[in-house]
C-alpha positions as CSV (number, residue, x, y, z in Angstrom):
1,X,-11.2,36.7,19.0
2,X,-7.7,35.2,19.1
3,X,-4.7,36.8,20.0
4,X,-2.5,36.1,16.9
5,X,-3.2,35.4,13.2
6,X,-1.2,34.8,10.0
7,X,0.1,37.9,9.0
8,X,0.0,39.7,12.3
9,X,3.2,41.7,13.6
10,X,5.4,39.0,16.4
11,X,6.0,41.6,18.6
12,X,1.6,42.3,19.2
13,X,0.1,39.2,18.6
14,X,-3.3,38.9,17.3
15,X,-6.2,37.7,16.1
16,X,-3.3,36.7,17.8
17,X,-3.2,40.5,18.3
18,X,-3.5,42.3,20.8
19,X,-1.6,40.4,23.9
20,X,1.3,41.7,25.5
21,X,3.7,39.3,24.5
22,X,4.8,37.1,21.5
23,X,7.8,35.5,20.8
24,X,10.8,33.6,22.9
25,X,13.5,34.8,22.9
26,X,16.2,31.2,22.6
27,X,18.7,32.8,24.8
28,X,17.2,33.0,28.2
29,X,13.5,31.2,27.2
30,X,11.6,34.1,28.9
31,X,8.6,36.1,26.5
32,X,9.8,39.3,25.0
33,X,7.1,41.3,26.3
34,X,7.5,45.0,24.0
35,X,5.6,46.7,26.4
36,X,7.2,45.8,29.4
37,X,10.5,46.5,27.9
38,X,10.5,49.7,26.1
39,X,10.8,51.1,29.7
40,X,14.3,49.5,29.9
41,X,15.3,49.7,26.8
42,X,16.7,52.6,26.1
43,X,19.4,51.5,29.8
44,X,20.3,48.3,27.8
45,X,21.4,50.1,24.2
46,X,23.5,52.0,26.3
47,X,25.0,49.6,27.7
48,X,25.6,46.9,25.2
49,X,26.6,49.9,22.9
50,X,29.7,50.3,25.6
51,X,30.0,46.3,25.5
52,X,31.3,46.1,21.6
53,X,33.1,49.4,21.6
54,X,35.3,48.1,24.6
55,X,35.4,44.9,22.7
56,X,34.2,45.0,18.7
57,X,34.5,41.0,18.9
58,X,31.6,40.3,21.1
59,X,28.9,38.7,19.6
60,X,26.1,37.9,22.1
61,X,26.5,41.8,23.2
62,X,25.6,42.6,19.3
63,X,22.7,39.8,19.6
64,X,21.6,41.6,22.5
65,X,21.3,44.8,20.7
66,X,19.3,43.2,18.0
67,X,16.7,41.2,20.5
68,X,16.4,45.0,22.4
69,X,15.9,46.8,19.2
70,X,13.2,43.8,18.6
71,X,11.7,45.1,21.7
72,X,11.7,48.3,20.4
73,X,9.7,47.6,17.1
74,X,13.2,48.5,15.0
75,X,13.3,45.8,13.2
76,X,15.7,46.8,10.2
77,X,18.3,47.6,13.2
78,X,17.5,44.6,14.6
79,X,18.6,42.5,11.5
80,X,22.1,44.7,11.2
81,X,22.6,43.9,14.9
82,X,22.5,40.1,14.9
83,X,23.9,39.9,11.6
84,X,27.3,41.6,12.6
85,X,26.8,38.6,15.6
86,X,26.4,35.8,12.7
87,X,29.3,37.2,11.5
88,X,31.7,36.9,14.3
89,X,29.9,33.5,15.2
90,X,28.4,31.5,12.5
91,X,27.2,29.4,15.6
92,X,25.4,31.4,18.2
93,X,22.1,29.8,17.7
94,X,20.1,32.8,19.4
95,X,21.5,35.5,17.2
96,X,19.9,33.7,14.5
97,X,16.3,33.3,16.7
98,X,16.0,36.8,17.0
99,X,16.8,37.9,13.3
100,X,14.4,35.6,13.0
101,X,12.1,37.8,14.8
102,X,12.9,40.5,13.2
103,X,12.2,38.9,9.3
104,X,9.7,38.0,10.1
105,X,8.0,41.0,11.9
106,X,9.8,43.1,8.5
107,X,6.7,40.6,6.3
108,X,10.1,38.3,5.1
109,X,8.6,35.1,6.4
110,X,10.8,33.2,4.0
111,X,14.5,34.1,5.3
112,X,12.2,34.0,8.7
113,X,11.9,30.1,8.3
114,X,16.0,30.0,7.0
115,X,16.9,31.4,10.0
116,X,15.1,29.2,12.4
117,X,15.7,26.3,10.2
118,X,19.8,27.2,10.7
119,X,18.8,28.1,14.8
120,X,17.6,24.6,14.5
121,X,20.4,23.0,13.2
122,X,22.5,24.1,16.0
123,X,20.6,23.8,18.8
124,X,17.7,20.6,17.5
125,X,16.6,20.1,21.4
126,X,15.7,24.1,20.8
127,X,12.0,23.9,21.6
128,X,11.6,27.9,21.4
129,X,13.1,28.1,17.9
130,X,10.5,25.3,16.7
131,X,7.7,27.3,18.2
132,X,8.6,30.3,16.7
133,X,8.9,28.6,13.2
134,X,5.6,27.0,14.1
135,X,4.9,30.8,13.9
136,X,6.4,31.5,11.2
137,X,4.6,29.0,9.1
138,X,2.0,31.7,8.6
139,X,-1.2,30.1,6.6
140,X,1.0,26.4,6.5
141,X,-1.0,25.0,9.3
142,X,0.8,21.4,8.8
143,X,4.0,22.1,9.2
144,X,3.3,24.6,11.7
145,X,1.6,21.5,13.9
146,X,4.3,19.7,13.1
147,X,6.2,23.0,14.7
148,X,4.5,23.0,17.8
149,X,4.7,19.2,18.2
150,X,8.6,19.2,18.0
151,X,8.0,22.6,20.4
152,X,5.6,20.0,23.2
153,X,7.9,16.8,22.8
154,X,10.9,19.0,23.7
155,X,9.2,20.9,26.2
156,X,6.2,19.3,27.5
157,X,5.1,21.9,29.5
158,X,5.6,24.5,26.9
159,X,2.1,26.6,27.7
160,X,2.1,28.5,24.1
161,X,3.3,26.1,21.8
162,X,-0.1,24.1,22.7
163,X,-1.9,27.4,22.1
164,X,-0.1,27.8,18.5
165,X,-1.0,23.8,17.8
166,X,-4.4,25.2,18.5
167,X,-4.8,27.7,16.7
168,X,-3.5,26.2,13.6
169,X,-5.6,22.9,14.0
170,X,-8.7,25.4,13.9
171,X,-7.3,27.4,11.0
172,X,-7.8,23.6,9.4
173,X,-11.2,23.2,10.6
174,X,-10.3,20.9,13.5
175,X,-11.6,22.2,16.4
176,X,-11.9,19.7,18.8
177,X,-7.9,19.8,18.4
178,X,-8.0,23.0,18.9
179,X,-10.4,22.9,22.0
180,X,-7.6,19.5,23.3
181,X,-4.9,22.0,22.8
182,X,-6.7,24.9,25.0
183,X,-7.4,22.9,27.8
184,X,-3.7,21.8,27.9
185,X,-2.4,25.6,27.5
186,X,-5.5,26.6,30.5
187,X,-3.8,23.9,32.4
188,X,-0.1,25.2,32.5
189,X,-1.1,28.6,32.8
190,X,-4.5,28.5,34.4
191,X,-4.5,32.7,35.6
192,X,-3.5,33.6,32.2
193,X,-6.3,35.7,30.5
194,X,-6.2,34.6,27.0
195,X,-5.2,30.9,27.3
196,X,-9.3,31.2,28.4
197,X,-10.4,34.1,25.6
198,X,-8.5,30.9,23.2
199,X,-11.0,28.2,24.6
200,X,-13.6,30.6,24.8
201,X,-13.3,31.5,21.0
202,X,-12.8,27.9,19.3
203,X,-15.6,26.2,21.5
204,X,-18.1,29.3,20.0
205,X,-16.6,28.7,16.3
206,X,-17.1,24.6,17.1
207,X,-20.7,25.3,17.9
208,X,-20.9,25.1,21.5
209,X,-21.4,29.1,22.7
210,X,-22.9,28.0,25.9
211,X,-19.6,26.2,26.9
212,X,-17.8,29.1,25.6
213,X,-19.7,31.8,27.7
214,X,-18.0,30.9,31.1
215,X,-13.9,31.0,29.1
216,X,-15.0,34.6,28.3
217,X,-16.0,36.0,31.6
218,X,-12.8,34.4,33.0
219,X,-11.1,35.9,30.9
220,X,-12.4,39.1,31.0
221,X,-12.1,38.9,35.1
222,X,-8.6,37.8,34.4
223,X,-8.5,41.2,32.6
224,X,-11.1,43.1,32.4
225,X,-12.5,45.5,29.3
226,X,-9.9,43.6,26.6
227,X,-10.4,43.9,23.3
228,X,-9.8,40.6,21.6
229,X,-11.8,38.2,24.7
230,X,-15.0,41.1,24.3
231,X,-14.6,40.2,20.7
232,X,-14.8,36.4,21.6
233,X,-17.8,37.1,24.3
234,X,-19.5,38.9,21.5
235,X,-19.5,36.5,18.9
236,X,-20.9,33.9,21.3
237,X,-23.3,36.4,22.1
238,X,-24.4,36.5,18.6
239,X,-24.3,32.7,18.3
240,X,-26.7,32.4,21.3
241,X,-29.2,34.7,19.6
242,X,-28.8,37.3,22.1
243,X,-28.1,40.2,19.8
244,X,-28.3,43.4,22.1
245,X,-25.4,41.6,24.3
246,X,-23.6,41.7,21.0
247,X,-23.9,44.3,20.3
248,X,-22.8,45.6,23.6
249,X,-19.7,43.4,23.9
250,X,-18.8,44.5,20.5
251,X,-19.3,48.3,21.2
252,X,-17.1,48.0,24.2
253,X,-14.5,46.3,21.7
254,X,-14.6,48.8,19.2
255,X,-14.4,51.5,22.0
256,X,-11.3,50.5,22.3
257,X,-10.1,49.1,19.0
258,X,-12.3,51.0,16.7
259,X,-10.5,49.4,13.6
260,X,-11.0,46.2,15.0
261,X,-13.2,44.5,11.8
262,X,-14.3,41.2,13.1
263,X,-16.1,43.4,15.5
264,X,-17.5,45.9,13.5
265,X,-18.6,42.7,11.1
266,X,-19.9,40.7,13.8
267,X,-21.4,43.8,15.3
268,X,-23.1,44.7,12.1
269,X,-24.7,41.0,11.3
270,X,-26.2,41.7,15.5
271,X,-27.9,44.9,14.1
272,X,-29.3,43.1,10.5
273,X,-30.7,40.6,12.5
274,X,-32.4,42.7,14.7
275,X,-33.9,44.4,11.6
276,X,-31.2,47.7,11.9
277,X,-30.4,46.9,8.3
278,X,-28.7,50.6,7.5
279,X,-26.5,49.6,10.3
280,X,-26.2,46.7,10.1
281,X,-25.1,47.1,6.6
282,X,-22.9,50.1,6.9
283,X,-21.3,48.4,10.0
284,X,-20.2,45.0,7.2
285,X,-19.4,47.8,4.7
286,X,-16.9,49.2,7.4
287,X,-15.9,46.0,8.4
288,X,-14.7,44.4,4.6
289,X,-13.0,48.4,3.9
290,X,-10.6,47.2,7.2
291,X,-10.1,43.3,5.7
292,X,-11.4,42.3,2.3
293,X,-12.0,38.8,3.7
294,X,-13.9,38.9,6.4
295,X,-17.1,37.9,5.8
296,X,-15.0,34.2,4.3
297,X,-14.3,34.2,8.1
298,X,-17.1,34.1,10.0
299,X,-18.9,32.5,7.5
300,X,-15.5,29.7,8.3
301,X,-16.7,29.9,11.6
302,X,-20.9,29.3,11.0
303,X,-22.1,33.0,10.7
304,X,-23.0,34.6,7.3
305,X,-25.8,36.5,5.8
306,X,-27.5,37.3,9.2
307,X,-27.6,33.4,10.2
308,X,-25.7,31.5,11.9
C-alpha cells in the first residue's frame, strides 16, 4: 500500500495515508508533520495571536496562525486566518499555498487548485506550490504529472515530487515510470522508509514481486510495524503464492489499522486461495463495505477472482 491517494487527507497521506508528513509549507520549504507539530501548536497559536493583537495588519502572523491550525487539523479556522492574511496582503504567496492546503483537506479541490494557481502566478519558481497543486489534482493524473515535473525541474532534489509523480504514473498504469521515479526518491532519501515502500508497491503491481520483496523488507527494517509496508509485503506474498505469509502480514497490518480495506481484501483472497471460502468471503465483504471499489483496484493491479 502506498502512503497517499485520491480523496485522502493531506495532513495524513495515504494509500498515501498513514505517513507522518504530507504537504510542503511554501514559506519554509519544510514538511508539515501533524504528529510533531501538535506538541508545539498551542504555544505557537498564543505567540501568533499576540502578534496580531499588537499589530492587526501583520499578514504573516495571520498566515502563520493558518499554518498552525492546518497542522492541528482545524481547517475551517485555518481558512479564516489565511483569508485575513490575504485581505491584508494579496501578494502573500505562502498564504495562498496554506489556504489551499486547508481547502484540499476540506474536500474543496476546486478552491485548492485556484489558490495554488494564484500562488504560482505570484511566484512562478515556487516548486512546493507546483508539488502541492499536483497532489490536489486527484484523479487528473496528466495534470498532476505536469505539476510534479515542473516542481522537479525547479528543484531536481525534490524527493517527494518524484514520489508524487511515481504515484500519478502508477495510477495511469505506467509502472516502469513509477518504478524509475521511486528509484530517484530512494537515491535522494536512502533512509526514508516509505520511499522503499513506494518502490516495493510499484514493483509488485508491475509483476516483479521477487524484486519487490527486498524493498518491503527494507521499509520495515527502517520502520518496523508500519501498516502500509506490512500491507505491501502481504500483497507481494499474495502474488508469490505464499498465502500463509500473506495472511500473516495482513493480520499484522489489520491489527494496526483494522479498517484498511486493501488489507482485508488481500487477506480474503489469500484465504480463498487456501480453500477457506467462508473466511475469505467474509473478509472480501468487509473490505467492500469500507471501500466499494476495492475489487476494481485489485483488478487493475492484476489480482482478481482469487487469481494472480
